[in-house]
DSSP file (Angstrom, degrees, kcal/mol; ACC not computed):
  #  RESIDUE AA STRUCTURE BP1 BP2  ACC     N-H-->O    O-->H-N    N-H-->O    O-->H-N    TCO  KAPPA ALPHA  PHI   PSI    X-CA   Y-CA   Z-CA
    1    1 A M     >        0   0    0      0, 0.0     4,-2.4     0, 0.0     5,-0.2   0.000 360.0 360.0 360.0 -40.6  -50.3  -60.4  256.8
    2    2 A D  H  >  +     0   0    0      1,-0.2     4,-2.6     2,-0.2     5,-0.2   0.880 360.0  55.1 -63.2 -36.2  -53.2  -62.7  257.8
    3    3 A E  H  > S+     0   0    0      2,-0.2     4,-2.4     1,-0.2    -1,-0.2   0.904 109.1  47.1 -62.4 -41.9  -52.0  -62.6  261.4
    4    4 A V  H  > S+     0   0    0      2,-0.2     4,-2.5     1,-0.2    -2,-0.2   0.922 113.0  48.0 -67.0 -44.2  -52.0  -58.8  261.4
    5    5 A L  H  X S+     0   0    0     -4,-2.4     4,-2.4     2,-0.2    -2,-0.2   0.895 112.1  49.5 -65.5 -39.5  -55.5  -58.6  259.9
    6    6 A T  H  X S+     0   0    0     -4,-2.6     4,-2.4     2,-0.2    -1,-0.2   0.931 112.4  47.7 -63.4 -44.9  -56.8  -61.2  262.4
    7    7 A A  H  X S+     0   0    0     -4,-2.4     4,-2.3     1,-0.2    -2,-0.2   0.889 111.0  51.9 -62.4 -39.0  -55.3  -59.2  265.3
    8    8 A L  H  X S+     0   0    0     -4,-2.5     4,-2.2     2,-0.2    -2,-0.2   0.907 109.3  49.6 -64.8 -41.8  -56.8  -56.0  263.8
    9    9 A E  H  X S+     0   0    0     -4,-2.4     4,-2.0     1,-0.2    -2,-0.2   0.926 112.6  47.4 -61.1 -45.0  -60.3  -57.7  263.7
   10   10 A Q  H  X S+     0   0    0     -4,-2.4     4,-2.1     1,-0.2    -2,-0.2   0.873 110.1  53.1 -65.0 -36.6  -59.9  -58.8  267.3
   11   11 A Q  H  X S+     0   0    0     -4,-2.3     4,-2.4     2,-0.2    -1,-0.2   0.898 106.4  52.3 -66.6 -40.0  -58.8  -55.4  268.3
   12   12 A V  H  X S+     0   0    0     -4,-2.2     4,-2.3     1,-0.2    -1,-0.2   0.919 108.7  51.2 -60.7 -42.7  -61.8  -53.8  266.7
   13   13 A E  H  X S+     0   0    0     -4,-2.0     4,-2.3     1,-0.2    -1,-0.2   0.898 108.8  51.6 -61.1 -39.9  -64.0  -56.2  268.7
   14   14 A C  H  X S+     0   0    0     -4,-2.1     4,-2.6     1,-0.2    -2,-0.2   0.917 109.2  49.4 -62.8 -42.6  -62.2  -55.2  271.9
   15   15 A Y  H  X S+     0   0    0     -4,-2.4     4,-2.2     2,-0.2    -1,-0.2   0.861 109.2  52.6 -66.7 -33.9  -62.8  -51.5  271.1
   16   16 A R  H  X S+     0   0    0     -4,-2.3     4,-2.0     2,-0.2    -1,-0.2   0.924 110.2  48.2 -63.9 -42.7  -66.5  -52.3  270.5
   17   17 A A  H  X S+     0   0    0     -4,-2.3     4,-2.4     1,-0.2    -2,-0.2   0.901 110.3  52.0 -62.8 -40.8  -66.6  -54.0  273.9
   18   18 A L  H  X S+     0   0    0     -4,-2.6     4,-2.5     1,-0.2    -1,-0.2   0.889 106.7  53.6 -62.2 -39.0  -64.9  -51.0  275.5
   19   19 A A  H  X S+     0   0    0     -4,-2.2     4,-1.7     2,-0.2    -1,-0.2   0.908 110.1  47.0 -63.2 -41.1  -67.5  -48.7  274.0
   20   20 A K  H  X S+     0   0    0     -4,-2.0     4,-2.1     1,-0.2    -2,-0.2   0.901 112.4  49.8 -66.3 -39.9  -70.3  -50.8  275.5
   21   21 A L  H  X S+     0   0    0     -4,-2.4     4,-2.9     1,-0.2    -2,-0.2   0.860 106.6  55.8 -66.2 -34.3  -68.4  -50.8  278.9
   22   22 A A  H  X S+     0   0    0     -4,-2.5     4,-2.3     2,-0.2    -1,-0.2   0.878 107.0  50.3 -64.5 -36.6  -68.0  -47.0  278.6
   23   23 A E  H  X S+     0   0    0     -4,-1.7     4,-2.1     2,-0.2    -2,-0.2   0.925 111.8  46.9 -65.3 -44.1  -71.8  -46.8  278.3
   24   24 A A  H  X S+     0   0    0     -4,-2.1     4,-2.4     1,-0.2    -2,-0.2   0.908 110.8  53.0 -63.2 -41.1  -72.3  -49.0  281.3
   25   25 A Q  H  X S+     0   0    0     -4,-2.9     4,-2.6     1,-0.2    -1,-0.2   0.926 107.0  52.1 -58.4 -45.4  -69.7  -46.9  283.2
   26   26 A H  H  X S+     0   0    0     -4,-2.3     4,-2.7     1,-0.2    -1,-0.2   0.911 108.7  50.5 -59.3 -43.9  -71.6  -43.7  282.3
   27   27 A E  H  X S+     0   0    0     -4,-2.1     4,-2.2     1,-0.2    -1,-0.2   0.926 112.3  46.7 -59.6 -45.0  -74.8  -45.3  283.7
   28   28 A H  H  X>S+     0   0    0     -4,-2.4     5,-2.5     2,-0.2     4,-0.6   0.860 111.6  50.6 -69.2 -34.9  -73.1  -46.2  287.0
   29   29 A V  H ><5S+     0   0    0     -4,-2.6     3,-0.8     3,-0.2    -1,-0.2   0.934 111.9  47.9 -65.1 -45.3  -71.5  -42.8  287.3
   30   30 A Q  H 3<5S+     0   0    0     -4,-2.7    -2,-0.2     1,-0.2    -1,-0.2   0.872 116.6  42.8 -63.1 -36.9  -74.8  -41.1  286.8
   31   31 A Q  H 3<5S-     0   0    0     -4,-2.2    -1,-0.2    -5,-0.2    -2,-0.2   0.469 107.2-125.7 -88.6  -1.9  -76.5  -43.4  289.3
   32   32 A N  T <<5 +     0   0    0     -3,-0.8     2,-1.2    -4,-0.6    -3,-0.2   0.888  51.9 160.4  57.5  41.2  -73.6  -43.1  291.8
   33   33 A A     >< +     0   0    0     -5,-2.5     4,-2.2     1,-0.2    -1,-0.2  -0.732  12.6 177.0 -96.1  86.0  -73.4  -47.0  291.8
   34   34 A T  H  > S+     0   0    0     -2,-1.2     4,-2.5     1,-0.2     5,-0.2   0.897  73.0  50.3 -62.5 -47.1  -69.9  -47.4  293.1
   35   35 A E  H  > S+     0   0    0      1,-0.2     4,-1.7     2,-0.2    -1,-0.2   0.927 114.1  44.6 -60.9 -46.1  -69.8  -51.2  293.3
   36   36 A Q  H  > S+     0   0    0      1,-0.2     4,-2.3     2,-0.2    -1,-0.2   0.880 111.3  54.9 -65.6 -37.4  -71.1  -51.7  289.7
   37   37 A L  H  X S+     0   0    0     -4,-2.2     4,-2.6     1,-0.2    -2,-0.2   0.915 106.3  51.0 -61.4 -43.4  -68.7  -49.0  288.5
   38   38 A L  H  X S+     0   0    0     -4,-2.5     4,-2.0     1,-0.2    -1,-0.2   0.873 109.2  51.2 -63.4 -36.6  -65.7  -50.8  290.0
   39   39 A L  H  X S+     0   0    0     -4,-1.7     4,-2.3     2,-0.2    -1,-0.2   0.918 110.7  48.1 -65.0 -43.0  -66.8  -54.0  288.3
   40   40 A V  H  X S+     0   0    0     -4,-2.3     4,-2.7     1,-0.2    -2,-0.2   0.916 110.7  51.2 -63.4 -43.1  -67.0  -52.2  285.0
   41   41 A L  H  X S+     0   0    0     -4,-2.6     4,-1.9     1,-0.2    -1,-0.2   0.880 109.5  50.8 -62.8 -37.4  -63.6  -50.6  285.5
   42   42 A S  H  X S+     0   0    0     -4,-2.0     4,-1.7     2,-0.2    -1,-0.2   0.917 111.4  47.4 -64.7 -43.7  -62.1  -54.1  286.2
   43   43 A R  H  X S+     0   0    0     -4,-2.3     4,-2.1     1,-0.2    -2,-0.2   0.892 109.1  54.7 -65.0 -39.9  -63.7  -55.5  283.1
   44   44 A R  H  X S+     0   0    0     -4,-2.7     4,-2.7     1,-0.2    -1,-0.2   0.899 105.1  53.5 -61.1 -39.5  -62.4  -52.5  281.1
   45   45 A Q  H  X S+     0   0    0     -4,-1.9     4,-2.3     1,-0.2    -1,-0.2   0.894 106.7  52.2 -63.4 -38.8  -58.8  -53.2  282.4
   46   46 A E  H  X S+     0   0    0     -4,-1.7     4,-1.8     2,-0.2    -1,-0.2   0.925 111.5  46.2 -60.9 -44.5  -59.1  -56.8  281.1
   47   47 A V  H  X S+     0   0    0     -4,-2.1     4,-2.5     1,-0.2    -2,-0.2   0.901 111.0  52.5 -66.5 -40.4  -60.1  -55.6  277.7
   48   48 A L  H  X S+     0   0    0     -4,-2.7     4,-2.3     1,-0.2    -1,-0.2   0.877 107.2  52.7 -62.8 -37.4  -57.3  -53.0  277.6
   49   49 A D  H  X S+     0   0    0     -4,-2.3     4,-1.9     2,-0.2    -1,-0.2   0.899 109.4  49.3 -63.6 -39.9  -54.8  -55.8  278.5
   50   50 A R  H  X S+     0   0    0     -4,-1.8     4,-2.1     2,-0.2    -2,-0.2   0.910 109.5  51.6 -65.3 -42.1  -56.1  -57.8  275.5
   51   51 A I  H  X S+     0   0    0     -4,-2.5     4,-2.4     1,-0.2    -2,-0.2   0.914 107.9  52.7 -60.1 -43.0  -55.8  -54.7  273.3
   52   52 A A  H  X S+     0   0    0     -4,-2.3     4,-1.0     1,-0.2    -1,-0.2   0.895 108.8  49.1 -61.5 -40.3  -52.2  -54.3  274.4
   53   53 A S  H  X S+     0   0    0     -4,-1.9     4,-0.6     1,-0.2     3,-0.3   0.879 112.4  48.0 -68.7 -35.5  -51.4  -57.9  273.5
   54   54 A L  H >X S+     0   0    0     -4,-2.1     4,-1.5     1,-0.2     3,-1.0   0.849 102.4  63.9 -69.5 -34.0  -53.0  -57.5  270.1
   55   55 A E  H 3X S+     0   0    0     -4,-2.4     4,-3.2     1,-0.3    -1,-0.2   0.818  91.4  65.2 -60.6 -30.6  -51.1  -54.3  269.5
   56   56 A A  H 3< S+     0   0    0     -4,-1.0    -1,-0.3    -3,-0.3    -2,-0.2   0.864 107.2  41.5 -60.3 -35.2  -47.9  -56.2  269.7
   57   57 A A  H << S+     0   0    0     -3,-1.0     4,-0.4    -4,-0.6    -1,-0.2   0.790 121.1  42.0 -80.1 -28.7  -48.9  -58.0  266.5
   58   58 A I  H >X S+     0   0    0     -4,-1.5     4,-2.4     1,-0.1     3,-0.6   0.796  93.8  80.1 -88.7 -31.0  -50.3  -54.9  264.8
   59   59 A A  H 3X S+     0   0    0     -4,-3.2     4,-2.2     1,-0.2     5,-0.2   0.843  89.4  52.0 -52.6 -46.2  -47.6  -52.3  265.7
   60   60 A P  H 3> S+     0   0    0      0, 0.0     4,-0.9     0, 0.0    -1,-0.2   0.917 114.7  43.3 -59.9 -40.4  -45.1  -53.3  263.0
   61   61 A A  H <4 S+     0   0    0     -3,-0.6     7,-0.3    -4,-0.4     3,-0.3   0.877 111.3  55.0 -70.4 -36.7  -47.7  -53.0  260.3
   62   62 A R  H >< S+     0   0    0     -4,-2.4     3,-1.2     1,-0.2    -1,-0.2   0.863 102.3  57.3 -64.9 -35.5  -49.1  -49.8  261.7
   63   63 A K  H 3< S+     0   0    0     -4,-2.2    -1,-0.2     1,-0.3    -2,-0.2   0.838 121.5  27.8 -64.2 -32.1  -45.7  -48.2  261.6
   64   64 A Q  T 3X S+     0   0    0     -4,-0.9     4,-2.6    -3,-0.3    -1,-0.3  -0.374  80.0 150.0-123.0  52.1  -45.5  -48.9  257.9
   65   65 A W  H <>  +     0   0    0     -3,-1.2     4,-2.9     1,-0.2     5,-0.3   0.877  68.0  54.2 -57.3 -44.2  -49.2  -48.8  257.2
   66   66 A G  H  > S+     0   0    0      1,-0.2     4,-1.8     2,-0.2    -1,-0.2   0.925 113.2  42.2 -58.0 -46.4  -49.0  -47.5  253.6
   67   67 A A  H  > S+     0   0    0     -3,-0.2     4,-1.1     2,-0.2    -1,-0.2   0.876 113.8  54.0 -68.2 -37.1  -46.6  -50.3  252.6
   68   68 A F  H >< S+     0   0    0     -4,-2.6     3,-0.6    -7,-0.3     4,-0.3   0.958 113.0  40.0 -63.3 -51.2  -48.6  -52.9  254.5
   69   69 A V  H >< S+     0   0    0     -4,-2.9     3,-1.2     1,-0.2    -1,-0.2   0.810 108.2  62.9 -71.2 -27.7  -51.9  -52.1  252.8
   70   70 A A  H 3< S+     0   0    0     -4,-1.8    -1,-0.2    -5,-0.3    -2,-0.2   0.818 100.6  54.1 -64.0 -28.6  -50.3  -51.7  249.4
   71   71 A A  T << S+     0   0    0     -4,-1.1    -1,-0.3    -3,-0.6    -2,-0.2   0.565  96.0  88.1 -81.4  -8.6  -49.3  -55.3  249.6
   72   72 A L  S <  S-     0   0    0     -3,-1.2    -3,-0.0    -4,-0.3     0, 0.0  -0.531  88.1-103.6 -88.5 155.9  -52.9  -56.4  250.2
   73   73 A D     >  -     0   0    0     -2,-0.2     4,-2.4     1,-0.1     3,-0.3  -0.426  44.0-101.3 -70.3 158.2  -55.4  -57.2  247.5
   74   74 A P  H  > S+     0   0    0      0, 0.0     4,-2.2     0, 0.0     5,-0.2   0.836 120.1  51.0 -53.9 -40.4  -58.0  -54.4  247.1
   75   75 A Q  H  > S+     0   0    0      1,-0.2     4,-1.9     2,-0.2     5,-0.1   0.921 113.9  43.2 -66.2 -43.4  -60.8  -56.1  249.0
   76   76 A R  H  > S+     0   0    0     -3,-0.3     4,-2.8     2,-0.2    -1,-0.2   0.832 110.8  57.3 -70.8 -31.8  -58.5  -56.7  252.1
   77   77 A R  H  X S+     0   0    0     -4,-2.4     4,-2.6     2,-0.2     5,-0.2   0.930 107.9  46.5 -62.2 -46.1  -57.0  -53.2  251.8
   78   78 A V  H  X S+     0   0    0     -4,-2.2     4,-2.4     1,-0.2    -2,-0.2   0.913 113.6  49.1 -62.5 -43.0  -60.5  -51.7  252.1
   79   79 A A  H  X S+     0   0    0     -4,-1.9     4,-2.4     2,-0.2    -2,-0.2   0.916 111.6  48.8 -64.3 -42.9  -61.3  -54.0  255.0
   80   80 A A  H  X S+     0   0    0     -4,-2.8     4,-2.3     2,-0.2    -2,-0.2   0.924 112.9  46.9 -63.7 -45.2  -58.0  -53.1  256.8
   81   81 A D  H  X S+     0   0    0     -4,-2.6     4,-2.4     1,-0.2    -1,-0.2   0.891 111.8  51.7 -63.4 -38.6  -58.5  -49.4  256.3
   82   82 A A  H  X S+     0   0    0     -4,-2.4     4,-2.5    -5,-0.2    -2,-0.2   0.899 109.9  48.9 -65.4 -40.3  -62.1  -49.7  257.5
   83   83 A M  H  X S+     0   0    0     -4,-2.4     4,-2.4     2,-0.2    -2,-0.2   0.908 111.9  48.7 -66.0 -40.8  -61.1  -51.5  260.7
   84   84 A L  H  X S+     0   0    0     -4,-2.3     4,-2.1     2,-0.2    -2,-0.2   0.910 112.3  48.6 -64.8 -41.2  -58.4  -48.9  261.4
   85   85 A A  H  X S+     0   0    0     -4,-2.4     4,-2.4     2,-0.2    -2,-0.2   0.900 111.3  49.6 -65.4 -40.7  -60.9  -46.1  260.9
   86   86 A E  H  X S+     0   0    0     -4,-2.5     4,-3.0     1,-0.2     5,-0.2   0.898 108.4  53.8 -65.3 -39.3  -63.5  -47.8  263.2
   87   87 A T  H  X S+     0   0    0     -4,-2.4     4,-2.5     2,-0.2    -2,-0.2   0.933 110.4  46.4 -59.2 -46.3  -60.8  -48.3  265.8
   88   88 A R  H  X S+     0   0    0     -4,-2.1     4,-2.4     2,-0.2    -2,-0.2   0.924 113.3  49.1 -61.2 -45.1  -60.0  -44.6  265.7
   89   89 A M  H  X S+     0   0    0     -4,-2.4     4,-2.2     1,-0.2    -2,-0.2   0.922 113.0  46.5 -63.0 -44.9  -63.7  -43.6  265.8
   90   90 A L  H  X S+     0   0    0     -4,-3.0     4,-2.8     1,-0.2     5,-0.2   0.900 111.2  52.4 -64.2 -40.6  -64.4  -45.9  268.8
   91   91 A L  H  X S+     0   0    0     -4,-2.5     4,-2.5    -5,-0.2    -1,-0.2   0.904 110.1  48.1 -62.7 -41.3  -61.3  -44.7  270.6
   92   92 A E  H  X S+     0   0    0     -4,-2.4     4,-2.4     2,-0.2    -1,-0.2   0.911 112.6  49.1 -64.1 -41.9  -62.5  -41.1  270.2
   93   93 A Q  H  X S+     0   0    0     -4,-2.2     4,-2.2     2,-0.2    -2,-0.2   0.919 113.4  46.0 -63.2 -44.9  -66.0  -42.0  271.4
   94   94 A I  H  X S+     0   0    0     -4,-2.8     4,-2.6     2,-0.2    -2,-0.2   0.908 112.5  50.5 -65.3 -43.1  -64.6  -43.8  274.5
   95   95 A T  H  X S+     0   0    0     -4,-2.5     4,-2.3    -5,-0.2    -2,-0.2   0.908 110.6  49.0 -63.1 -42.7  -62.2  -41.0  275.3
   96   96 A A  H  X S+     0   0    0     -4,-2.4     4,-2.2     2,-0.2    -1,-0.2   0.911 111.9  49.0 -63.9 -42.2  -65.0  -38.4  275.1
   97   97 A A  H  X S+     0   0    0     -4,-2.2     4,-2.5     1,-0.2    -2,-0.2   0.909 111.6  49.3 -64.0 -41.9  -67.3  -40.5  277.3
   98   98 A D  H  X S+     0   0    0     -4,-2.6     4,-2.5     1,-0.2    -2,-0.2   0.903 109.3  51.9 -63.4 -40.8  -64.5  -41.0  279.8
   99   99 A R  H  X S+     0   0    0     -4,-2.3     4,-2.0     2,-0.2    -1,-0.2   0.916 110.6  48.2 -62.1 -43.4  -63.8  -37.2  279.8
  100  100 A N  H  X S+     0   0    0     -4,-2.2     4,-2.0     2,-0.2    -2,-0.2   0.914 112.1  48.8 -64.2 -42.7  -67.5  -36.5  280.5
  101  101 A D  H  X S+     0   0    0     -4,-2.5     4,-2.6     1,-0.2    -2,-0.2   0.895 108.9  53.6 -64.1 -38.6  -67.6  -39.1  283.4
  102  102 A A  H  X S+     0   0    0     -4,-2.5     4,-2.5     1,-0.2    -1,-0.2   0.893 107.7  51.0 -62.6 -39.1  -64.4  -37.6  284.9
  103  103 A L  H  X S+     0   0    0     -4,-2.0     4,-2.3     2,-0.2    -1,-0.2   0.904 109.9  49.7 -64.9 -40.7  -66.0  -34.2  284.9
  104  104 A V  H  X S+     0   0    0     -4,-2.0     4,-2.2     2,-0.2    -2,-0.2   0.938 113.3  46.1 -62.5 -46.6  -69.1  -35.5  286.6
  105  105 A L  H  X S+     0   0    0     -4,-2.6     4,-2.2     1,-0.2    -2,-0.2   0.881 111.8  51.5 -65.0 -37.8  -67.0  -37.2  289.3
  106  106 A Q  H  X S+     0   0    0     -4,-2.5     4,-2.3     2,-0.2    -1,-0.2   0.897 109.2  50.5 -65.6 -39.7  -64.9  -34.1  289.7
  107  107 A Q  H  X S+     0   0    0     -4,-2.3     4,-2.5     2,-0.2    -2,-0.2   0.898 109.5  51.1 -65.5 -39.8  -68.0  -32.0  290.2
  108  108 A R  H  X S+     0   0    0     -4,-2.2     4,-2.7     2,-0.2    -2,-0.2   0.913 108.9  51.5 -61.6 -41.8  -69.3  -34.5  292.8
  109  109 A K  H  X S+     0   0    0     -4,-2.2     4,-2.4     1,-0.2    -2,-0.2   0.926 110.7  47.7 -61.6 -44.7  -65.9  -34.3  294.6
  110  110 A L  H  X S+     0   0    0     -4,-2.3     4,-2.3     2,-0.2    -1,-0.2   0.907 112.2  49.7 -63.0 -41.7  -66.1  -30.4  294.7
  111  111 A N  H  X S+     0   0    0     -4,-2.5     4,-2.4     2,-0.2    -2,-0.2   0.914 111.2  48.7 -63.8 -42.5  -69.7  -30.6  295.9
  112  112 A L  H  X S+     0   0    0     -4,-2.7     4,-2.4     2,-0.2    -2,-0.2   0.907 110.8  50.7 -64.0 -41.5  -68.8  -33.0  298.7
  113  113 A S  H  X S+     0   0    0     -4,-2.4     4,-2.3     1,-0.2    -1,-0.2   0.905 110.6  49.6 -61.6 -41.8  -65.9  -30.8  299.7
  114  114 A R  H  X S+     0   0    0     -4,-2.3     4,-2.4     2,-0.2    -2,-0.2   0.912 110.5  49.9 -64.0 -42.8  -68.1  -27.8  299.8
  115  115 A E  H  X S+     0   0    0     -4,-2.4     4,-2.4     2,-0.2    -2,-0.2   0.894 110.4  50.1 -63.8 -40.0  -70.7  -29.7  302.0
  116  116 A I  H  X S+     0   0    0     -4,-2.4     4,-2.4     2,-0.2    -1,-0.2   0.919 110.9  49.2 -64.0 -43.1  -67.9  -30.8  304.4
  117  117 A S  H  X S+     0   0    0     -4,-2.3     4,-2.4     1,-0.2    -2,-0.2   0.902 111.6  49.2 -62.4 -41.2  -66.7  -27.2  304.7
  118  118 A Q  H  X S+     0   0    0     -4,-2.4     4,-2.4     2,-0.2    -2,-0.2   0.902 111.2  49.1 -65.7 -40.4  -70.2  -26.0  305.3
  119  119 A A  H  X S+     0   0    0     -4,-2.4     4,-2.1     2,-0.2    -2,-0.2   0.898 111.7  49.5 -65.9 -39.4  -70.8  -28.6  308.0
  120  120 A T  H  X S+     0   0    0     -4,-2.4     4,-2.0     2,-0.2    -2,-0.2   0.916 112.1  47.9 -64.5 -43.5  -67.5  -27.7  309.7
  121  121 A A  H  X S+     0   0    0     -4,-2.4     4,-2.3     1,-0.2    -2,-0.2   0.899 110.4  51.8 -64.4 -39.9  -68.4  -24.0  309.6
  122  122 A A  H  X S+     0   0    0     -4,-2.4     4,-2.5     1,-0.2    -1,-0.2   0.884 107.8  52.4 -64.4 -38.1  -71.8  -24.8  311.0
  123  123 A R  H  X S+     0   0    0     -4,-2.1     4,-2.4     2,-0.2    -1,-0.2   0.910 109.1  49.8 -63.4 -42.3  -70.2  -26.8  313.9
  124  124 A R  H  X S+     0   0    0     -4,-2.0     4,-2.6     2,-0.2    -2,-0.2   0.916 110.8  49.5 -62.5 -42.8  -68.0  -23.9  314.7
  125  125 A V  H  X S+     0   0    0     -4,-2.3     4,-2.7     1,-0.2    -2,-0.2   0.920 110.7  50.2 -62.6 -43.5  -70.9  -21.5  314.8
  126  126 A N  H  X S+     0   0    0     -4,-2.5     4,-2.7     2,-0.2    -1,-0.2   0.907 111.5  48.1 -62.4 -41.5  -72.9  -23.8  317.0
  127  127 A R  H  X S+     0   0    0     -4,-2.4     4,-2.6     2,-0.2    -2,-0.2   0.928 112.7  48.5 -64.2 -44.2  -69.9  -24.1  319.4
  128  128 A S  H  X S+     0   0    0     -4,-2.6     4,-2.4     2,-0.2    -2,-0.2   0.909 112.7  48.5 -62.7 -41.7  -69.5  -20.4  319.5
  129  129 A Y  H  X S+     0   0    0     -4,-2.7     4,-3.0     2,-0.2     5,-0.3   0.937 111.8  48.5 -63.7 -46.3  -73.2  -19.9  320.1
  130  130 A A  H  X S+     0   0    0     -4,-2.7     4,-2.8     1,-0.2     5,-0.3   0.902 112.2  49.1 -62.1 -41.0  -73.2  -22.4  322.9
  131  131 A A  H  X S+     0   0    0     -4,-2.6     4,-1.4     1,-0.2    -1,-0.2   0.903 115.1  44.4 -65.1 -40.7  -70.2  -20.9  324.5
  132  132 A A  H  < S+     0   0    0     -4,-2.4    -2,-0.2    -5,-0.2    -1,-0.2   0.893 119.7  41.2 -71.0 -38.7  -71.7  -17.4  324.3
  133  133 A A  H  < S+     0   0    0     -4,-3.0    -2,-0.2    -5,-0.2    -3,-0.2   0.875 132.9  18.7 -78.1 -38.2  -75.1  -18.5  325.5
  134  134 A Y  H  < S-     0   0    0     -4,-2.8    -3,-0.2    -5,-0.3    -2,-0.2   0.410 108.8-109.3-117.2  -0.2  -74.1  -20.9  328.3
  135  135 A G     <  -     0   0    0     -4,-1.4    -1,-0.2    -5,-0.3    -3,-0.1  -0.007  53.6 -47.5  87.2 161.2  -70.6  -19.9  329.1
  136  136 A A        -     0   0    0      1,-0.1     2,-0.1    -4,-0.1    -5,-0.0  -0.384  66.8-105.7 -66.3 141.3  -67.5  -21.9  328.3
  137  137 A A        -     0   0    0      1,-0.1     2,-0.7    -2,-0.1    -1,-0.1  -0.448  30.4-117.6 -67.7 137.9  -67.6  -25.5  329.3
  138  138 A N        -     0   0    0      1,-0.2    -1,-0.1    -2,-0.1    -3,-0.0  -0.695  21.7-156.4 -78.8 118.0  -65.6  -26.4  332.4
  139  139 A A  S    S+     0   0    0     -2,-0.7     2,-0.3     2,-0.0    -1,-0.2   0.753  72.3  45.0 -71.5 -24.6  -63.0  -28.8  331.1
  140  140 A S        -     0   0    0     -3,-0.0     2,-0.4     2,-0.0    -2,-0.0  -0.898  67.9-150.3-123.3 152.0  -62.4  -30.4  334.5
  141  141 A M        -     0   0    0     -2,-0.3     2,-1.0     3,-0.0     3,-0.1  -0.934  16.9-131.9-117.5 142.1  -64.8  -31.7  337.2
  142  142 A D    >   +     0   0    0     -2,-0.4     3,-0.6     1,-0.2    -2,-0.0  -0.822  25.8 177.8 -92.5 104.1  -64.0  -31.8  340.9
  143  143 A V  T 3   +     0   0    0     -2,-1.0    -1,-0.2     1,-0.2     0, 0.0   0.533  68.1  75.0 -85.5  -6.0  -65.1  -35.3  341.9
  144  144 A K  T 3         0   0    0      1,-0.2    -1,-0.2    -3,-0.1    -2,-0.0   0.733 360.0 360.0 -77.0 -22.2  -64.0  -34.8  345.5
  145  145 A K    <         0   0    0     -3,-0.6    -1,-0.2     0, 0.0    -2,-0.1   0.476 360.0 360.0 -74.9 360.0  -67.0  -32.7  346.4
């Protein structure tokens, strides 16, 4: 039981760290700071790997949570429930932040695609104008003359 509670405490700390990293990620997304964003994403993956390893110790107790907490003394039961509730709250907060960042990045992608399409169309118009104004370009040159 102590092993599970210790793993749960460590997992809560990991989720707190993820929440801070999600805030940093949001800043980098807003500032379009790609290099810093990649560093944050790398750090987040490290924390997620740690959470996964802790989950191996917690999963059996989580599957039978009612029986697990019933076997604890009242003070530890309250602490275990509080840690589980904080984990859920942090996970929801992180998920919402990620969803918002994904929307920002998706909007940037759409804007960039639109700009590329406009530039391509402008190039076609310029070529058509040049051809109409100056005649079609002669593709070959007679170098013998």
